[in-house]
Backbone as a ProteinNet text record, in pm:
[ID]
protein_1_A
[PRIMARY]
MQNDLNAALDRLAEHSTDPAATIQVNAYGLNNTGSVSLANTYQDLFSNQSFDNTSGGWSYTHHTINSLQNLNL
[TERTIARY]
-131.7	-276	-262.8	-177	-220.9	-113.7	-25.4	56.8	-6.1	-114.3	-169.5	-312.3	-349	-534	-395.8	-248.7	-277.8	-216.5	-170.8	-114.4	-235.2	-317.9	-466.7	-522.5	-506.2	-534.4	-480.3	-298.1	-249.1	-259.9	-356.2	-335.4	-481.2	-594.1	-698.5	-714.4	-592.9	-629.9	-495.7	-376	-323.4	-393	-493.7	-646.7	-704.1	-742.3	-838.8	-882.2	-1030	-999	-1003	-995.4	-983.4	-822.7	-725.3	-626.7	-616.1	-738.1	-727.8	-788.8	-869.2	-945.6	-901.1	-914.3	-822.3	-966.1	-897.5	-988.9	-1006.9	-1084.3	-1122.9	-1154.8	-1099	-1145.5	-1180.4	-1280.2	-1371.8	-1361.7	-1252.7	-1280.1	-1372.8	-1484.1	-1586.2	-1559	-1528.6	-1494.7	-1599.7	-1676.9	-1822.8	-1697.7	-1808	-1741.8	-1925.1	-1989.8	-2124.6	-2112.1	-1934	-1928.8	-1902	-1810.5	-1770.2	-1647.2	-1585.9	-1447.8	-1338.8	-1246.6	-1117.7	-1000.4	-1015.3	-906.5	-958.9	-1090.1	-1101.2	-1079.1	-1102.9	-1081.2	-933.5	-868.5	-689.4	-656.2	-779.6	-712.4	-754.3	-869.6	-944.9	-811.3	-723.1	-645.5	-536.1	-506.9	-324.4	-414.6	-520.5	-555.7	-541.4	-609	-648.6	-502.5	-469.7	-335.6	-259.8	-200.9	-71.3	-65.5	-172.9	-192.9	-217.9	-356.4	-370.7	-390.5	-353.8	-359.2	-205.2	-180.8	-5.3	7.1	-51.3	-76.7	41.3	117.3	209.6	245	217	307	216	86.5	-2.9	-111.9	-184.8	-276.8	-417.3	-413	-546	-515.8	-645.4	-630.4	-751.8	-753.4	-876	-855.8	-973.3	-985.5	-1064.3	-1093.4	-1141.3	-1217.2	-1358.3	-1444.5	-1496.5	-1512.6	-1516.5	-1665.9	-1803.6	-1949.5	-2004.4	-2072.6	-2221.1	-2283.4	-2292.5	-2435.2	-2378.7	-2452	-2460.8	-2552.1	-2639.8	-2760.6	-2694.2	-2557.1	-2514.7	-2387.3	-2478.2	-2377.1	-2471	-2477	-2478.4	-2450	-2488	-2434.3	-2506.1
-2082	-2012.3	-1907.1	-1785.2	-1672	-1681.4	-1778.4	-1861.7	-1940.3	-2001.3	-2053.4	-1924.2	-1879.7	-1800.7	-1679	-1705.6	-1600.9	-1664.5	-1742.8	-1863.2	-1881	-1910.4	-1965	-1866.8	-1741.9	-1590.4	-1564.6	-1585.3	-1582.3	-1716.9	-1819.4	-1877.8	-1863.8	-1767.3	-1799.6	-1669.6	-1548.8	-1461	-1490.4	-1581.7	-1649.6	-1737.7	-1787.1	-1827.2	-1807.5	-1645.4	-1534.6	-1584.2	-1630.8	-1593.8	-1470.5	-1399.3	-1258.5	-1189.9	-1141.6	-1144.8	-990	-934.9	-779	-712.8	-822.8	-801	-830.1	-770.3	-822.6	-876.1	-959.6	-1025.5	-964.1	-901	-855	-898	-935.9	-990.2	-877.6	-863.1	-772.9	-834.9	-758.6	-833.3	-720.2	-834.1	-743.2	-757.7	-692.5	-671.7	-588.6	-633.8	-597.8	-455.3	-367.3	-280.8	-202.1	-248.6	-186.9	-157.9	-128.7	-22.1	118.9	143.6	252.1	246.1	169.7	155.1	174	293.5	294.3	169.3	131.5	31	-94.1	-153.3	-263.8	-244.2	-126.6	-77.5	-101.1	-66.4	-75.9	-216.9	-312.5	-448.1	-546.9	-466.6	-505.4	-480.7	-315.4	-323.8	-382.6	-467.9	-506	-672	-728.7	-835.8	-870.1	-811.3	-736.7	-731.9	-625.4	-574.1	-599.3	-625	-718.6	-824.5	-947.3	-1075.3	-1140.3	-1127.3	-1219.2	-1165.6	-1090.9	-1051.7	-1013	-1048.9	-993.9	-1007.9	-891.3	-923.4	-867.4	-862.9	-856.2	-892.9	-1075.8	-1159	-1191.9	-1154.2	-1199.3	-1092.8	-1121.7	-948.3	-962.1	-936	-961.8	-796.6	-773.2	-688.2	-724.1	-605.3	-644.9	-484.2	-515.8	-411.8	-452.1	-380.3	-452.3	-274	-364.4	-272.8	-271.4	-211.9	-237.4	-179.8	-266.4	-207.6	-199.2	-141.3	-171.5	-272.2	-280.4	-445.3	-437.6	-611.2	-672.8	-659.1	-597.5	-548.6	-430.3	-391.5	-312.4	-328.3	-474.3	-574.4	-516.9	-517.5	-529.1	-615.6	-780.4	-831.5	-926.4
1281.6	1173.9	1106.3	1170	1070	909.5	925.3	826.5	702.5	789.4	706.4	634.6	676.4	649.2	536.1	567.6	449.6	386.6	353.1	226.9	160.4	224.9	163.9	85.3	160.8	80.6	-65.2	-38.5	-152.1	-287	-241.5	-313.9	-419.2	-335.2	-375	-479.4	-462.9	-497.4	-653.5	-635.6	-765.2	-864.8	-818	-864.1	-931.8	-920.4	-960.1	-1065.4	-1175.5	-1293.1	-1348	-1232.2	-1321.8	-1216.9	-1284.5	-1213	-1172	-1234.7	-1236.4	-1124.6	-1053.1	-936.7	-817.6	-742.1	-565.7	-516.2	-434.8	-345.6	-217.4	-162	-36.9	44.1	174.7	314.2	350.3	455.3	592.1	690.4	773.7	931.4	1023.9	1102.1	1163.8	1328.1	1413.8	1484.6	1599.2	1720.6	1826.3	1891.1	1899.9	1981.2	2025	2135.3	2165	2268.3	2346	2487.9	2437.2	2292	2290.4	2282.2	2360.4	2430.5	2316.1	2364.8	2273.4	2286.1	2371.2	2393.3	2305.2	2286.8	2187.2	2097.9	2020.3	1885	1852.8	1977.1	1946.8	1968	2038.2	2029.4	1956.6	1841.4	1695.8	1592.8	1631.7	1525.5	1481.5	1639	1678	1599.7	1677.2	1597.1	1467.6	1415.7	1204.4	1149.6	1183.3	1112.5	1139.9	1306.4	1358.8	1387.8	1352.8	1384.1	1330.8	1247.6	1129.7	992.7	909.3	799.3	795.6	687.1	615.1	412	398.8	219.9	173.6	248.2	137.5	-2.5	43.7	-83.8	-171.6	-162.5	-223	-274.7	-412.8	-485.4	-404	-280.5	-265.7	-101.2	-44.7	24.6	184.2	278.5	380.5	409.7	459.3	597.9	730.2	833.8	888.3	1008.8	1027.7	1069.3	1230.9	1341.2	1421.6	1374.4	1461.3	1484.7	1622.8	1615.1	1736.3	1777.7	1637.3	1632.7	1528.9	1534.6	1493.8	1332.2	1388.2	1318.1	1137.1	1204.5	1172.6	993.8	996.4	894.6	805	718.8	566.5	411.1	484.6	461.6	304.3
[MASK]
+++++++++++++++++++++++++++++++++++++++++++++++++++++++++++++++++++++++++

């Protein structure tokens, strides 16, 4: 799944109508307990297991939020 996801993001960035603009992916993890170990789990999940933007023109960030109400989408 990781390879498919990253390949799809690479293709999306490659076909962008504005090559100067970087496609940005935001990933959100819920941590309403304040647990440091859960924040570390999200760091591992998003940074080590999900996203690898070394071959494409896109970027990602991950955020840990305390409530779904904190999302400003």
